[in-house]
C-alpha positions in Angstrom: 0.0 0.0 0.0 1.6 3.2 -1.2 0.6 6.7 0.1 1.6 10.1 -1.1 0.5 13.2 0.8 1.8 16.8 1.3 3.9 19.1 -0.9 6.9 21.4 -0.6 6.3 24.2 -3.2 6.6 27.3 -1.0 9.2 30.0 -1.5 11.8 30.2 1.2 10.3 33.5 2.4 6.8 32.0 2.7 8.1 29.0 4.5 10.0 31.1 7.0 6.9 33.2 7.5 4.8 30.1 8.2 7.4 28.8 10.6 7.0 32.0 12.7 3.2 31.4 12.7 3.9 28.0 14.2 6.4 29.4 16.7 3.9 31.9 18.1 0.7 29.8 17.6 -0.1 29.2 21.3 0.2 32.9 22.1 -1.8 34.0 19.1 -4.5 31.4 19.9 -5.1 33.1 23.3 -5.3 36.5 21.6 -7.9 35.2 19.2 -9.9 33.7 22.1 -9.7 37.0 24.0 -10.9 39.0 21.0 -13.9 36.6 20.9 -14.6 36.2 24.6 -14.1 39.8 25.7 -16.8 40.9 23.2 -14.4 42.9 21.0 -15.2 41.0 17.8 -18.9 41.2 18.4 -18.8 44.9 19.1 -16.8 45.6 15.9 -19.2 43.4 13.9 -22.1 45.5 14.9 -20.4 48.7 13.6 -20.5 48.3 9.8 -18.9 51.7 9.3 -16.0 50.8 11.5 -15.1 51.7 15.1 -12.2 53.3 16.9 -10.1 51.9 19.7 -11.4 54.5 22.1 -15.1 53.6 21.3 -14.4 49.9 21.9 -12.6 50.7 25.1 -15.3 52.9 26.5 -18.1 50.5 25.6 -16.5 47.4 26.9 -14.7 49.0 29.9 -11.3 47.6 28.8 -8.2 49.8 28.7 -7.2 51.3 25.3 -3.9 49.6 25.8 -5.5 46.1 26.2 -7.8 46.7 23.2 -4.8 47.9 21.1 -2.5 44.9 21.7 -5.3 42.5 21.0 -6.4 44.2 17.8 -2.8 44.5 16.5 -2.5 40.7 17.1 -5.8 40.4 15.3 -4.3 42.0 12.2 -1.6 39.3 11.9 -4.3 36.7 12.7 -6.3 38.2 9.8 -9.3 38.5 12.1 -9.6 42.3 11.8 -8.4 45.1 9.6 -8.0 48.8 10.1 -8.7 51.6 7.7 -8.3 55.3 8.6 -8.0 54.4 12.3 -11.3 52.5 12.2 -11.5 48.7 12.8 -13.5 46.2 10.8 -14.1 42.5 11.3 -12.8 40.2 8.5 -14.4 36.9 7.2 -12.0 35.0 9.4 -12.9 37.1 12.4 -16.6 36.4 11.7 -16.0 32.6 11.7 -14.1 32.8 14.9 -17.0 34.7 16.4 -20.0 33.0 14.9 -19.2 29.6 13.4 -20.4 26.7 15.5 -17.6 24.4 14.3 -14.9 26.9 15.1 -16.3 27.6 18.5 -16.5 23.9 19.4 -12.9 23.4 18.2 -11.5 26.5 20.1 -13.2 25.7 23.3 -12.1 22.0 23.1 -8.6 23.2 22.5 -8.6 25.6 25.4 -10.6 23.8 28.1 -9.5 20.2 27.4 -6.1 20.4 25.7 -4.2 23.6 26.2 -2.4 23.0 29.5 -2.2 19.3 28.9 -0.3 19.7 25.7 2.7 21.0 27.6 3.3 17.2 28.2 2.9 16.0 24.6 6.5 15.0 24.2 6.2 12.8 27.3 3.0 11.3 26.0 4.8 10.4 22.7 7.8 8.8 24.4 5.9 7.0 27.2 2.8 5.9 25.2 0.5 7.2 27.9 -2.0 10.2 28.1 0.5 12.2 30.1 -1.3 15.5 29.6 -4.4 14.0 31.2 -2.4 12.5 34.1 -0.3 15.6 34.8 -3.1 18.2 34.7 -6.3 16.3 35.6 -5.6 13.1 37.6 -4.2 9.6 37.4 -6.6 8.1 34.9 -5.9 5.5 32.2 -8.1 7.2 29.7 -10.3 10.3 29.5 -13.4 8.3 29.1 -13.4 6.8 32.6 -12.5 10.3 33.9 -15.3 12.3 32.2 -17.9 11.9 34.9 -15.4 13.6 37.4 -13.9 16.2 35.2 -14.4 20.0 35.8 -17.6 21.4 34.3 -15.9 23.5 31.6 -13.8 20.5 30.6 -17.0 18.3 30.3 -19.0 20.9 28.5 -16.3 21.6 25.9 -15.5 17.9 25.5 -19.2 17.0 24.9 -19.8 20.0 22.7 -16.9 18.9 20.5 -17.9 15.3 20.4 -21.6 16.0 19.7 -21.0 18.6 17.1 -19.3 16.1 14.8 -21.7 13.2 15.6 -25.1 14.9 16.0 -25.0 16.7 12.7 -24.6 13.4 10.9 -27.5 11.6 12.7 -30.3 12.8 10.4 -28.3 11.5 7.4 -27.6 8.2 9.1 -31.1 7.1 9.9 -32.2 6.2 6.4 -29.0 4.2 6.0 -29.3 2.0 9.1 -33.1 1.6 9.0 -33.2 0.5 5.3 -33.8 -3.1 6.3 -36.2 -2.3 9.1 -34.1 -3.5 12.1 -35.8 -4.1 15.4 -32.8 -4.2 17.8 -29.7 -2.0 17.7 -26.6 -2.3 19.9 -24.9 1.1 20.3 -21.3 0.3 21.4 -19.8 3.2 23.3 -23.1 5.1 23.4 -21.9 8.0 25.5 -24.8 10.3 26.5 -27.4 8.3 24.6 -28.0 10.9 21.8 -27.8 8.3 19.0 -30.1 5.9 20.8 -32.7 8.6 21.4 -32.5 9.6 17.7 -33.2 6.0 16.8 -36.2 5.8 19.2 -37.6 9.0 17.7 -37.1 7.8 14.2 -38.8 4.4 14.6 -41.5 3.5 17.2 -40.6 -0.2 16.9 -36.8 0.0 17.6 -35.2 -1.1 20.8 -31.6 0.0 21.6 -29.0 -1.4 23.9 -26.2 1.0 24.9 -22.9 -0.6 25.9 -20.6 1.7 28.0 -19.0 2.3 31.3 -21.3 2.7 34.3 -20.5 6.5 34.6 -21.4 7.1 31.0 -24.6 5.1 31.3 -25.6 7.2 34.2 -25.4 10.3 32.1 -27.2 8.6 29.3 -30.0 7.4 31.6 -30.9 10.9 32.5 -31.3 11.9 28.9 -33.3 8.7 28.2 -35.7 9.3 31.1 -36.2 13.0 30.1 -37.2 11.8 26.6 -39.5 9.1 27.9 -37.7 6.2 26.1 -37.0 4.1 29.3 -39.0 1.3 27.9 -37.1 1.0 24.6 -33.5 2.0 25.5 -31.5 0.0 28.0 -28.0 0.3 29.3 -25.6 -2.6 29.4 -22.6 -1.8 31.8 -19.4 -3.0 30.4 -15.7 -2.2 30.3 -15.2 -2.5 26.6 -11.4 -2.8 27.1 -11.9 -6.0 29.1 -12.1 -8.1 26.0 -13.2 -11.2 27.9 -16.6 -9.5 28.4 -18.7 -10.6 25.5 -21.3 -8.4 23.9 -25.0 -9.4 24.1 -26.3 -11.2 21.1 -29.5 -11.1 19.0 -29.2 -7.6 17.6 -29.9 -6.8 14.0 -27.4 -3.9 13.9 -24.2 -3.1 15.9 -23.4 0.6 15.7 -20.0 2.1 16.4 -20.0 5.9 15.8 -16.8 7.9 16.4 -15.8 5.0 18.6 -13.0 3.0 17.1 -10.8 6.0 16.7 -10.6 6.1 20.5 -8.5 2.9 20.5 -5.2 1.5 19.3 -5.1 -0.8 16.3 -4.7 -3.9 18.6 -7.6 -2.8 20.7 -9.7 -2.1 17.6 -9.1 -5.6 16.4 -10.3 -7.0 19.7 -13.4 -4.8 19.7 -14.3 -5.8 16.2 -13.7 -9.5 17.0 -16.1 -9.2 19.9 -18.6 -7.5 17.6 -18.3 -10.3 15.1 -18.8 -12.9 17.8 -22.1 -11.2 18.8 -23.4 -11.3 15.1 -25.3 -13.9 13.2 -25.4 -14.3 9.4 -28.1 -11.6 9.2 -26.5 -9.0 11.5 -24.8 -5.9 10.3 -22.0 -3.8 11.8 -22.0 -0.1 10.9 -18.8 1.8 11.6 -19.0 5.6 11.3 -15.6 7.5 11.4 -14.0 10.7 10.2 -11.2 9.1 8.1 -8.6 11.8 7.4 -7.9 10.6 3.8 -11.6 10.9 2.8 -12.1 14.6 3.6 -13.5 17.1 1.1 -11.9 20.1 2.7 -8.3 20.9 3.8 -9.7 22.3 7.1 -11.3 19.0 7.9 -8.0 17.1 7.4 -6.1 19.7 9.5 -8.6 19.3 12.3 -8.4 15.5 12.3 -4.6 15.5 12.4 -4.8 17.8 15.4 -7.4 15.6 17.0 -5.1 12.6 16.7 -2.6 14.5 18.9 -5.4 15.0 21.5 -5.8 11.2 21.6 -2.1 10.9 22.1 -1.8 13.4 24.9 -5.1 13.4 26.7 -7.5 10.7 25.6 -5.5 7.5 26.0 -2.0 7.7 24.6 -2.4 5.2 21.8 -5.2 6.0 19.3 -5.7 8.4 16.4 -7.9 9.5 13.5 -7.4 6.7 11.1 -6.7 6.4 7.4 -9.6 4.4 5.8 -7.3 1.7 4.4 -6.0 1.0 7.9 -9.6 0.6 9.3 -10.6 -1.6 6.4 -7.6 -3.9 7.0 -8.6 -4.3 10.7 -12.2 -5.1 9.7 -10.9 -7.9 7.5 -8.5 -9.2 10.1 -11.5 -9.5 12.5 -13.3 -11.8 10.1 -15.6 -9.2 8.7 -16.0 -7.6 5.3 -17.0 -4.1 4.2 -20.0 -4.6 1.9 -20.9 -1.0 1.3 -19.4 2.5 1.9 -21.3 5.7 2.4 -19.1 8.9 2.1 -19.7 12.6 3.0 -22.1 11.9 5.8 -22.8 15.0 7.9 -19.7 17.1 8.6 -17.0 14.7 7.5 -18.0 11.1 8.1 -17.8 7.9 6.3 -19.8 4.7 7.1 -18.7 1.2 6.5 -21.5 -1.4 6.4 -20.0 -4.7 7.4 -21.1 -8.3 7.5 -19.4 -11.5 8.6 -16.9 -12.7 6.1 
């Protein structure tokens, strides 16, 4: 399998300029977030004819000095521009301020990753989520820690996770309900959002959520609030204890943004356990954001950054996978990919799998 990605066609001057952007990226990130969170971008956006530093200062009760240093950083960030001493928001500034995807990514970077990434090199050399351990506590993975994380951490983590998954759910339903399944197993069901969407979509469906007890407790609250207690059940399980078998007699096994949370050897075991729970009519659906199948450069960039989050914070050994790598693992587990659905939601691909 041969792969070719990337290019090196910049001039030396442009390459050196881009190198400085990398060198100061953590500092400039905080400037961008301050421009957003202190209300500066929003105030400028409202003034279509431009606004002066003194006007921003007096309205937001922030010193002209503070406004000035942030705005000047904003010029290099291409978030604002100045004309005749009046400031205007740019398209980039607008997306930082108002785009839901950008907000989810920025808050995730700040509240979950920023301090933790001081320990990235240790995570790489040790093969452990050292950023999580050094900044938040001695946990093996972020998933078992979620229920006890600080509220800002939890909110930003779930907002990030749900943005990418929830947007895809309306597109997913016709795919998985094509053959009128009656029982679905949601492996790693998190807060129960997918299970609830299934129950809303079909009055005949029953869903079993497999996850850690702490995650199931969060899911149960959402299930109860949506009055689906009779059709959605939790099955407590440590999915990394591969001796614990999955319940059988489900038409569909669903894994959404799940397998990227594990190493290749762990994925092989998870897929093998899924296969062992299937009969000849069962189907396994895998939905992932494969970095090689993205339509937009921004998506690929975001996924490569997310791989580093897995390295430093989540578990120390997983990543966002290339689709060929996942297909090979499916086949090693005794399954076969029988259909592929691309461009689902934000950036997802679905593998429909059967027993080989």
